[in-house]
N, C-alpha and C positions, 0 to 999 in steps of 0.2 A: 504494500500500500504506500503510495507516495502522495503527499499533500504539499502543495506549493501555494504560498500566499504572497501578495504584493501590497505594499503600502506606499502611498505617495504623500510626502510632506514637503515642506520647503527644502529639507535636506534629503530629498528623495533617496530611499534605500529599498532594497529587496530582501525579503525574509523567506528562507526555504525551511520547510519542516519535512523531516524524513521519519517515517515510522515503519518499523518492520515487525511483522507478525509471523511467527513460525509455529505451526501446529503439527504435532506428531501424534498419530494414533497407533497404538500397539494392541493387536488382538491376540489373546492367548487362547489356545485350544484347551478343552477340558482335559486333554491327555498331553503329557509332556512330549510324546513323539507325535509325528504327523498321523492323522487318521487314515488308516488303510481302508479304501472303499471296496465293497464287494459288488458283484454284478448280478442283479436279479433279472432273469429273462422270462417273460410271459408270452407264451404262444397262444393266441386266440384261434381256436379251431373253428367252432361253430356255436350256434344257439338253436334250440329246437322248441317247437310248439308255442311260439310267441303269440300272445293275444293281440288281435287287431285293435288298434286304438283309433283308427280313422273311421269317420262316418261314411265317407265316400272313398272307394278304392281300398288299397291295403297300406299298412304301415311301412315306413322306410327306416328300419332299425340301424342303429350304430351302438357301439359299446364305449363307455367312458370309464377309464380306470383311474382311481384316486388312491395313492399310497400314502399312509400316514403311520407315524410311530405313536401308538396309543399309550401315552404315559399316564401315570396316576393323576398328575396335576395339569401339566401343559402338554397337549398333543403337538407333534411336530409334522408338518406337511412335507412330504418327500417328493411331491410332484403329481402331475396328472397327464394322461395321454388319451387320445381318442382314435377309434378305428375309422375305417371308411364307412360310408352309408350304403346299405344294400336296398335298392329301390323295390318296393312291393313284394318283399320276401319275408315270410313268417318263419322260415327255417333257414336263415342265412348261413352260408359258409364263408368264413373270413380268411383263414390261413394267413394271419398277420402276426408279426413278432414285435414286442415292445421291450425295451431295455431301460432299467432304472439303476442308477449308481447309488448304493446305500451303504452305510457304515456297518450295519448288523441286521440280523433278523429279529433281534429282541424286541418284542412288543409291536412288530410290524403287522399292519392290517391292510389288505388289498380290498378296496371297495369296487365292485363291478356294478355299473348301472347300465341297463339296456334302455335306450331312449328311442322315441319315434321322432324323426326329424320333420318338422312342420315349418310353414312360412312364418307364422306369428310366434308361437312358442312350442318347444319340444315337450312331448308327453313321456312320462316314465312308463315303461313296459314291464320292468322287473328289476330286481336288485339282489345282491348278496354281499356278504363280507367274508373274507377268508383270512384267518389268523395264520400267517406264514410260519411263525415260530413252531406251531403245532404239527406242521407237515413233515418235519425232518428232512428238509431240502438239501440237495447236494448238486454237484455239477451234472449229475445224471438227471435228465428231465423226468418229472413226476406228473402223471396224468391226474387231473382234478376235474370233477363234474359237480356243479352246485345248482340247487334249485333256485330259480330267480322269481318264480311266480307260482303260487299254490292255488290251484283251481278246485272248487268244490265239485263241479261237474266237468269232466273232460280231463285230458292229460295235462300234467304240470309242465311248466317251462324250465329248461335247463340251459346252462352255459358250460361249454367244454373247453378246458384250458390244459396246457402243459407248462409247468413252472420249474425252473432250475435256479440254483444260487451257487455262485462260485466266489470264494474269497481271494 
């Protein structure tokens, strides 16, 4: 920051003011060493028996993944990703892969929301939450199928994933 002022008087003189501001921020990790990140790979295979949410035509489903560390006091958002939209398909096959960089599987929860894409606002078609720590994940992909919508009459809706974690 540089401030300069001038003053004119009968004995005209110039006054210069110099002010220097130096800020230094140091961020400390909770761990003395740098945090080693692991790689969580989620392969979205398909969804089945989705309920049609559109009045006219068929729903256009996509899947939204939200990953969070579900802590006792403060949850920590680890990111979100979205699949492609499958037009007019109630049994969509995606075959898409999503990769998250995370420090640990401890308390990690993967929220899967199946949404119907609409012009004004998207409708929820189903959802589930997967506690990753309980799956015993490794680098070897683990198949996971979860119910996303429970029907009283008719077949339930499911999402089919393959999940792997490598440190």
